[in-house]
C-alpha positions as CSV (number, residue, x, y, z in Angstrom):
1,M,-38.1,-18.2,-68.5
2,T,-38.9,-16.4,-64.8
3,P,-35.9,-14.4,-64.2
4,L,-34.5,-14.7,-60.3
5,I,-34.2,-11.5,-58.3
6,Y,-31.6,-10.9,-55.3
7,Y,-33.1,-8.9,-53.0
8,A,-30.8,-7.1,-50.3
9,F,-31.9,-6.6,-46.8
10,D,-28.7,-6.0,-44.8
11,V,-25.1,-5.2,-44.9
12,L,-22.8,-6.7,-42.9
13,M,-18.9,-5.9,-44.2
14,L,-18.5,-1.9,-46.1
15,A,-15.3,-1.0,-47.5
16,G,-13.4,-3.6,-45.8
17,R,-15.4,-2.0,-42.4
18,D,-17.2,-5.2,-40.3
19,V,-20.5,-3.1,-39.3
20,T,-22.4,-6.4,-37.6
21,G,-22.4,-4.3,-34.3
22,E,-24.0,-1.4,-35.5
23,A,-27.8,-1.4,-35.1
24,L,-30.0,-3.2,-37.4
25,D,-31.4,0.7,-38.6
26,A,-27.9,2.0,-39.0
27,R,-26.9,-1.1,-41.4
28,R,-30.0,-0.7,-43.1
29,A,-29.5,2.8,-43.7
30,L,-25.8,2.3,-45.3
31,L,-27.3,0.1,-47.5
32,E,-29.3,2.1,-48.7
33,A,-27.1,4.9,-48.5
34,K,-23.8,3.5,-49.8
35,V,-24.3,0.2,-51.9
36,L,-27.8,0.2,-53.3
37,P,-26.8,3.5,-55.5
38,K,-24.2,1.3,-57.0
39,L,-25.9,-1.6,-58.2
40,A,-29.0,-2.1,-60.9
41,E,-30.6,-5.6,-62.0
42,P,-31.1,-8.2,-60.6
43,I,-30.1,-6.8,-57.2
44,R,-33.1,-4.9,-55.6
45,Y,-33.5,-3.7,-52.1
46,S,-35.6,-5.4,-49.5
47,P,-37.9,-2.6,-48.2
48,E,-39.8,-2.8,-44.7
49,L,-43.4,-3.3,-44.9
50,Q,-45.3,-0.9,-43.6
51,A,-49.0,-2.9,-42.6
52,S,-50.9,-4.7,-40.2
53,L,-50.4,-7.6,-39.2
54,K,-53.2,-9.5,-40.0
55,D,-52.7,-7.8,-43.9
56,L,-49.0,-9.4,-43.6
57,I,-50.3,-12.8,-42.9
58,A,-53.1,-12.8,-45.5
59,S,-51.1,-11.6,-48.1
60,V,-48.5,-14.1,-47.3
61,K,-50.8,-17.2,-47.0
62,A,-52.3,-16.0,-50.7
63,Q,-48.7,-15.6,-52.5
64,G,-47.5,-18.9,-51.1
65,F,-45.0,-17.8,-48.5
66,E,-43.4,-19.8,-45.8
67,G,-43.5,-17.2,-43.9
68,L,-43.0,-13.8,-42.0
69,V,-39.9,-12.6,-40.2
70,G,-39.6,-9.6,-37.5
71,K,-36.1,-8.0,-36.4
72,N,-35.8,-5.6,-33.7
73,R,-34.8,-2.7,-35.2
74,N,-32.0,-2.0,-32.6
75,S,-30.2,-5.3,-33.1
76,R,-27.2,-6.5,-33.7
77,Y,-26.6,-9.5,-36.6
78,E,-25.1,-12.4,-34.8
79,P,-24.4,-15.0,-36.7
80,G,-24.7,-18.6,-35.2
81,L,-26.6,-16.9,-32.5
82,R,-30.4,-17.4,-31.8
83,S,-31.0,-14.3,-29.1
84,G,-34.8,-13.4,-29.7
85,A,-34.1,-10.2,-32.0
86,W,-35.1,-11.9,-34.9
87,R,-38.5,-13.6,-34.6
88,K,-39.4,-16.7,-37.5
89,M,-43.5,-17.1,-38.2
90,R,-44.6,-19.8,-40.4
91,I,-47.3,-19.7,-41.8
92,N,-48.2,-22.0,-44.7
93,Q,-46.5,-25.1,-44.2
94,A,-43.5,-26.0,-46.5
95,R,-43.4,-28.5,-49.4
96,T,-42.7,-31.8,-48.8
97,N,-39.8,-33.2,-51.2
98,P,-38.6,-30.1,-51.9
99,P,-36.8,-30.4,-55.2
100,R,-32.3,-29.7,-55.4
101,F,-30.3,-28.4,-57.7
102,A,-28.7,-32.0,-58.2
103,G,-24.5,-32.3,-57.6
104,S,-24.7,-28.7,-56.2
105,A,-23.1,-27.3,-52.4
106,L,-24.8,-24.3,-53.9
107,H,-28.6,-26.3,-53.6
108,R,-30.3,-23.4,-51.3
109,L,-30.6,-20.0,-52.0
110,R,-31.9,-17.6,-49.1
111,L,-34.2,-14.8,-50.8
112,A,-35.6,-11.9,-49.0
113,Y,-39.1,-10.2,-50.8
114,N,-40.5,-7.2,-49.4
115,G,-38.9,-8.5,-45.7
116,I,-40.5,-12.0,-46.3
117,A,-37.9,-14.7,-46.0
118,Q,-38.6,-17.4,-48.3
119,R,-36.4,-20.7,-49.7
120,R,-36.9,-20.6,-53.9
121,T,-35.6,-24.2,-55.4
122,A,-34.9,-25.2,-58.5
123,G,-35.6,-28.5,-60.1
124,P,-32.8,-31.0,-60.9
125,A,-30.7,-30.6,-64.0
126,D,-32.5,-34.2,-65.2
127,R,-36.0,-33.2,-64.8
128,P,-38.3,-31.3,-67.9
129,G,-36.9,-27.4,-67.5
130,G,-34.8,-28.0,-64.1
131,G,-31.6,-27.7,-66.7
132,R,-32.5,-24.3,-68.0
133,M,-33.3,-23.5,-64.4
134,Y,-29.8,-24.5,-63.1
135,V,-28.0,-22.4,-65.7
136,A,-29.9,-19.3,-64.5
137,F,-29.1,-20.9,-60.9
138,R,-25.5,-20.3,-61.7
139,T,-25.6,-17.3,-64.1
140,L,-27.1,-15.6,-61.1
141,V,-25.1,-17.0,-59.0
142,A,-22.0,-15.7,-60.7
143,V,-23.6,-12.3,-61.6
144,T,-24.0,-12.1,-58.2
145,S,-20.4,-13.0,-57.5
146,L,-19.0,-10.3,-59.3
147,L,-20.9,-7.0,-58.9
148,L,-20.6,-8.2,-55.0
149,L,-16.6,-8.2,-55.9
150,L,-16.8,-5.0,-57.8
151,L,-18.7,-3.2,-55.4
152,A,-16.1,-3.9,-52.7
153,F,-13.6,-2.3,-54.7
154,A,-15.9,0.5,-55.9
155,C,-16.3,0.7,-51.8
156,S,-13.3,0.4,-50.7
157,N,-11.0,2.4,-52.2
158,S,-9.1,2.9,-48.9
159,R,-6.1,1.4,-47.1
160,H,-8.4,0.4,-43.9
161,E,-7.8,-3.2,-42.9
162,A,-10.9,-4.6,-41.4
163,N,-9.8,-4.9,-37.9
164,E,-7.9,-1.8,-37.8
165,K,-9.8,0.4,-34.1
166,Y,-9.1,3.3,-32.4
167,Y,-9.9,4.0,-28.8
168,L,-10.4,7.6,-27.2
169,V,-9.8,7.2,-23.2
170,A,-10.6,9.6,-21.0
171,S,-12.0,10.0,-17.3
172,N,-15.2,11.4,-16.5
173,I,-16.5,10.4,-20.4
174,K,-20.6,11.3,-19.5
175,I,-20.3,15.0,-19.0
176,A,-21.0,16.9,-22.0
177,Y,-17.1,17.9,-22.7
178,W,-16.6,14.0,-23.7
179,Q,-19.7,13.9,-25.3
180,G,-18.6,16.9,-27.7
181,A,-15.4,15.2,-28.2
182,L,-17.1,11.4,-28.9
183,A,-19.2,13.7,-31.5
184,G,-15.9,14.7,-33.1
185,L,-14.5,11.1,-32.5
186,N,-17.5,9.3,-34.4
187,R,-18.0,11.6,-37.6
188,A,-13.9,11.2,-38.3
189,A,-14.3,7.4,-38.0
190,T,-17.4,8.0,-40.5
191,D,-14.6,9.9,-42.7
192,L,-12.1,7.8,-42.5
193,K,-14.7,4.3,-43.0
194,V,-12.6,3.0,-39.3
195,R,-13.8,1.9,-36.4
196,A,-13.6,3.7,-33.1
197,E,-14.8,4.1,-29.7
198,M,-14.7,6.0,-26.0
199,A,-13.5,3.8,-23.3
200,G,-13.4,5.1,-19.9
201,S,-15.1,5.6,-16.4
202,E,-17.8,7.1,-16.3
203,K,-16.8,9.3,-13.5
204,Y,-13.8,10.7,-12.3
205,D,-11.3,8.5,-11.0
206,P,-7.6,7.9,-12.0
207,Q,-7.1,4.3,-11.4
208,A,-10.3,3.3,-13.5
209,E,-8.7,5.2,-16.5
210,R,-5.7,3.5,-15.8
211,D,-7.1,0.2,-15.6
212,Q,-9.6,1.1,-18.9
213,F,-6.2,1.8,-20.9
214,R,-4.8,-1.8,-19.9
215,Q,-7.8,-3.6,-21.5
216,V,-7.8,-0.9,-24.8
217,V,-3.8,-2.1,-25.6
218,S,-4.8,-5.4,-24.4
219,A,-7.1,-5.5,-28.2
220,K,-3.8,-4.0,-30.3
221,P,-5.7,-1.4,-31.6
222,A,-4.6,0.8,-34.5
223,G,-4.0,3.8,-32.1
224,I,-5.1,5.4,-28.8
225,M,-6.1,9.1,-27.8
226,L,-5.7,9.5,-24.0
227,S,-6.4,12.7,-21.8
228,A,-4.5,11.9,-18.7
229,A,-6.6,12.4,-15.6
230,D,-2.8,11.2,-13.4
231,P,-0.5,12.2,-15.8
232,E,2.0,10.3,-13.7
233,L,0.3,7.2,-12.7
234,M,-0.2,6.8,-16.8
235,R,3.4,7.6,-17.6
236,G,4.4,4.2,-17.5
237,E,0.9,2.6,-19.1
238,I,2.0,5.1,-22.3
239,D,5.5,4.3,-22.4
240,A,4.5,0.1,-22.4
241,A,1.6,1.1,-25.4
242,I,4.2,2.7,-27.5
243,A,7.4,0.1,-26.5
244,A,4.4,-2.9,-28.1
245,G,4.5,-0.8,-31.0
246,I,0.9,1.2,-30.6
247,P,0.6,4.9,-31.3
248,V,-0.7,6.6,-28.4
249,I,-1.1,10.3,-29.0
250,T,-2.6,12.8,-25.9
251,M,-5.1,15.2,-25.8
252,D,-7.0,17.5,-23.5
253,S,-4.9,16.3,-20.7
254,D,-1.4,16.1,-21.5
255,A,1.3,13.2,-20.3
256,P,4.7,15.3,-21.1
257,D,7.3,12.9,-19.7
258,S,6.1,9.9,-20.7
259,R,6.9,9.1,-24.3
260,R,3.0,9.8,-26.0
261,L,3.8,10.8,-29.5
262,F,2.2,14.6,-29.1
263,F,0.0,16.4,-27.3
264,I,-3.5,18.0,-29.5
265,G,-5.5,20.3,-27.3
266,T,-5.8,23.5,-25.7
267,N,-2.5,25.4,-24.9
268,N,-3.8,25.5,-21.4
269,Y,-1.1,28.2,-20.4
270,Q,-2.6,30.8,-22.3
271,A,-6.2,29.6,-21.4
272,G,-5.6,30.4,-17.7
273,V,-4.0,34.0,-19.3
274,S,-7.2,34.7,-21.3
275,G,-9.2,33.9,-18.2
276,G,-7.5,35.9,-15.7
277,R,-7.3,39.0,-17.6
278,V,-11.1,38.8,-18.0
279,L,-11.0,38.5,-13.6
280,A,-8.7,41.5,-13.5
281,Q,-10.6,43.4,-15.3
282,R,-14.0,42.9,-13.5
283,L,-12.5,42.7,-10.4
284,N,-10.8,46.0,-10.4
285,H,-7.3,44.2,-9.9
286,K,-8.5,44.1,-6.4
287,G,-10.3,41.3,-3.9
288,N,-10.0,37.6,-3.1
289,I,-10.6,34.4,-4.9
290,V,-11.7,30.9,-4.7
291,V,-10.2,28.7,-7.4
292,F,-12.1,25.4,-8.1
293,T,-9.1,22.5,-9.7
294,I,-8.2,19.1,-9.5
295,P,-4.4,19.8,-9.0
296,T,-2.7,16.6,-9.9
297,Q,-4.0,16.9,-14.1
298,D,-1.6,18.7,-16.2
299,N,-3.9,20.4,-18.1
300,L,-5.5,22.3,-14.8
301,I,-1.9,23.2,-13.4
302,E,-1.2,24.7,-16.6
303,R,-4.7,27.0,-16.8
304,L,-3.5,27.6,-13.1
305,R,-0.3,29.0,-13.5
306,G,-1.4,30.8,-16.6
307,Y,-3.8,32.8,-13.8
308,Q,-0.9,33.0,-11.5
309,D,1.2,35.1,-13.9
310,V,-1.4,37.9,-14.5
311,L,-2.6,38.0,-11.3
312,A,1.0,38.5,-9.8
313,N,0.8,42.3,-11.3
314,T,-2.5,42.7,-9.2
315,D,-3.7,42.9,-6.1
316,I,-6.0,40.0,-6.3
317,K,-5.2,36.9,-3.6
318,I,-6.0,33.3,-4.3
319,V,-7.3,32.2,-1.1
320,Q,-8.5,28.6,-1.7
321,I,-7.8,26.5,-3.8
322,V,-10.4,23.3,-4.1
323,D,-9.9,20.1,-5.5
324,V,-13.5,19.0,-6.8
325,R,-12.3,15.5,-8.0
326,G,-14.4,16.2,-11.0
327,D,-17.3,16.0,-9.0
328,P,-19.7,18.8,-9.6
329,A,-21.9,17.9,-6.6
330,L,-18.8,18.8,-4.2
331,A,-18.0,22.7,-6.0
332,F,-21.7,23.0,-5.0
333,D,-21.4,21.8,-1.6
334,K,-18.3,23.9,-1.4
335,T,-19.6,26.8,-2.5
336,M,-22.4,26.4,-0.4
337,E,-20.4,26.2,2.8
338,I,-17.8,29.5,1.8
339,I,-20.9,31.0,1.7
340,Q,-23.2,30.1,4.8
341,S,-19.7,30.5,7.0
342,G,-19.1,33.7,5.7
343,K,-15.5,33.3,7.6
344,L,-13.9,34.2,3.6
345,K,-14.3,37.3,2.3
346,V,-14.9,36.3,-1.5
347,D,-15.3,38.4,-4.3
348,G,-14.5,36.1,-7.3
349,F,-14.9,32.6,-8.1
350,V,-12.4,30.6,-11.0
351,C,-13.5,27.2,-12.1
352,L,-10.7,26.1,-14.1
353,E,-12.5,22.2,-15.3
354,A,-15.9,22.0,-16.8
355,T,-18.2,21.1,-14.6
356,A,-17.6,24.1,-11.5
357,G,-18.7,27.1,-13.0
358,K,-22.6,26.2,-13.6
359,E,-22.6,24.8,-9.8
360,V,-21.0,28.3,-8.2
361,A,-23.6,30.3,-10.4
362,D,-27.1,28.1,-8.8
363,V,-25.9,28.2,-5.4
364,L,-25.3,32.3,-5.8
365,A,-28.2,32.3,-7.1
366,R,-29.8,30.3,-4.7
367,R,-28.9,32.5,-1.9
368,K,-29.6,35.9,-3.7
369,I,-25.7,37.1,-3.4
370,S,-24.7,39.1,-6.8
371,G,-22.1,41.2,-7.8
372,K,-19.0,37.7,-7.5
373,A,-17.7,37.4,-10.4
374,V,-17.3,33.6,-11.6
375,I,-14.9,32.7,-14.7
376,A,-15.8,29.4,-16.1
377,M,-14.5,26.7,-18.2
378,D,-16.0,25.0,-21.3
379,A,-19.4,25.8,-22.9
380,D,-22.0,23.5,-22.5
381,D,-25.8,24.6,-22.4
382,D,-25.7,25.1,-19.0
383,T,-22.5,27.2,-18.5
384,L,-24.0,29.2,-21.9
385,N,-27.3,29.6,-19.9
386,W,-25.8,30.9,-17.5
387,I,-23.6,33.7,-19.1
388,E,-26.9,34.6,-20.7
389,K,-28.6,35.1,-16.8
390,G,-25.5,36.7,-15.5
391,G,-24.5,34.4,-13.4
392,I,-21.4,34.3,-15.4
393,V,-19.0,36.6,-16.7
394,A,-17.1,34.9,-18.7
395,T,-16.2,30.7,-20.0
396,V,-13.1,30.2,-21.6
397,A,-14.1,27.8,-24.3
398,Q,-12.3,24.7,-25.4
399,K,-13.1,22.3,-28.5
400,P,-13.5,18.7,-28.0
401,F,-15.0,18.3,-31.3
402,T,-12.3,19.5,-32.9
403,M,-9.5,17.4,-30.5
404,A,-11.2,14.1,-31.1
405,Y,-11.9,14.7,-34.9
406,Y,-8.7,16.0,-35.9
407,G,-6.7,13.3,-32.9
408,L,-8.2,10.9,-34.8
409,H,-6.9,11.5,-37.8
410,L,-3.6,12.4,-37.4
411,L,-3.5,8.9,-35.2
412,D,-5.3,7.0,-38.4
413,D,-1.9,8.7,-40.6
414,L,0.5,8.0,-38.2
415,H,-1.2,3.9,-38.3
416,H,-0.4,3.7,-41.8
417,H,3.1,5.8,-42.0
418,K,4.7,4.2,-38.5
419,P,8.2,6.4,-38.1
420,A,10.7,4.0,-37.9
421,R,10.8,4.6,-34.0
422,L,7.6,5.4,-31.7
423,D,9.7,5.4,-28.8
424,A,12.3,8.0,-30.2
425,D,12.8,11.6,-28.3
426,W,10.7,13.6,-31.0
427,R,10.9,16.6,-29.0
428,Q,14.9,17.0,-28.8
429,D,14.4,15.8,-32.7
430,L,15.3,18.9,-35.1
431,R,14.5,16.9,-38.0
432,A,10.9,15.1,-35.9
433,V,8.4,13.7,-38.3
434,V,5.8,14.5,-35.8
435,P,5.0,17.5,-33.6
436,S,5.0,18.0,-30.0
437,V,1.9,20.4,-29.9
438,V,-1.1,20.6,-31.9
439,D,-2.9,23.8,-30.7
440,T,-6.9,23.3,-31.4
441,G,-7.6,27.1,-29.7
442,S,-10.0,28.0,-27.2
443,S,-12.7,31.1,-26.9
444,L,-13.8,33.3,-24.8
445,I,-17.3,33.4,-24.1
446,D,-19.5,36.5,-22.1
447,R,-22.5,37.7,-23.2
448,T,-21.7,40.3,-26.2
449,N,-21.1,37.0,-28.2
450,V,-23.2,34.1,-26.6
451,S,-25.9,34.3,-28.8
452,A,-23.5,33.8,-31.8
453,V,-21.6,30.8,-30.1
454,R,-24.6,29.4,-30.2
455,R,-25.9,29.8,-33.9
456,S,-22.4,28.7,-35.1
457,A,-23.1,25.1,-32.6
458,M,-25.4,24.3,-34.8
459,F,-23.4,24.1,-38.1
460,E,-20.3,23.1,-35.7
461,T,-19.9,19.9,-37.8
462,A,-20.9,21.1,-41.4
463,G,-17.5,22.3,-42.6
464,T,-15.6,19.4,-41.3
465,G,-15.1,17.6,-44.6
466,A,-13.4,20.3,-46.9
467,A,-11.5,21.2,-43.7
468,L,-10.2,17.6,-44.1
469,A,-9.5,17.9,-47.5
470,W,-7.8,21.1,-47.0
471,S,-5.2,19.3,-43.8
472,Q,-4.9,16.6,-46.5
473,R,-2.9,19.5,-48.8
474,H,-1.1,20.8,-45.9
475,P,0.1,17.9,-43.8
476,F,-0.1,18.9,-39.2
477,A,-1.7,22.2,-40.5
478,A,-3.4,22.8,-37.7
479,S,-1.2,25.5,-35.6
480,L,1.9,24.1,-34.2
481,R,4.3,24.5,-32.0
482,G,8.1,22.3,-32.1
483,T,7.7,22.8,-28.4
484,S,5.4,22.3,-25.5
485,P,3.6,26.2,-24.9
486,T,4.2,25.1,-21.3
487,R,7.6,24.3,-21.3
């Protein structure tokens, strides 16, 4: 008797997680890495065919198969739809009067042989040999079902539900800073085997961020991380989500007057102090500076306060504060205006958000102006390039990857071990089950260590698995404080 082989060419659910929304290439990679190593005969992998169309057609004709199926590598699995992403080419005519399994609901078995879709049926039970074939088919179905059931348990030794999904909501999400956070979010989602998505406005737009947050809440997610572009605008939205039973934590930019559970991110006051000390030393404790910021954001308010406390003991004066509204073009234009007008004697520029520092350095280089102290924020490639060239004295670098990575792990824990009341005032509770602040730290980068920072960035995610294992043994083991560092 010829054995039946089950060829697997796609995976739709993995460890309770719906992966139909991922690209075909990504799903097949999961199939190869996560599923097939756990299986054996009679289940085999249907690999991609590496041949010309002419050779494929000749092979199909010679072997009597029905035809070929071509699939777009980036296509999603769309049940019941014919989007055109998958195309079937019929080469041989289908059999007339194909035999069926008598009385069986499973009268068709769709197989894939080396990527070639075909239908195979066996003779009915009352036909010579048909009974043996029917029994073999039913046996294969039973064995396959058992294997897949065991596989589901083997792959899903987790607590996660199929509809469990988390969101990170922010503003200006296309800049390098937020792409770093997205990398951390995706890494954590992979480690936890959950779904996660970044949502928000592509430009700095607090109202658009609020609208996006509302859409996310309406989807009833397992939890939300939020960087509040305008804390007061988001206060009521956060409180409403908490009242609806959705855990909300803030990251990067806090909304301290809301009922968010806690804040994860930089100690922004200390970041300002670090930058202020470098500035004071560079200017020899005297001179005039211009500050670029976004005045409504809590994190930037705290950074400015840190600078101001340091500068209070010097003769350095802030002669102008510029609201760049998250737009690097505004920082460039305003710097050019200050330089060209000559109305202000400026010795240095302080940039409290991620996009302005490199724009200031660019203007100064174009105008061939040297000797100005530029202190930036964060560590995208352009900022590091300007440090190497001497256009930026130093930058205070945050850790958005760490914020999102560790934040998702903490959100996941909150979802599965919810406090009795999400809306409790944990900051006043001496037995609070959540912290008020998780400080992910920051680093000062200048010409003395910029090369080392670049090298370490190549391996920035290498230790996250070990770090997670350690953190699971020591809950909330990052730098935690019971009260906010800013209040």
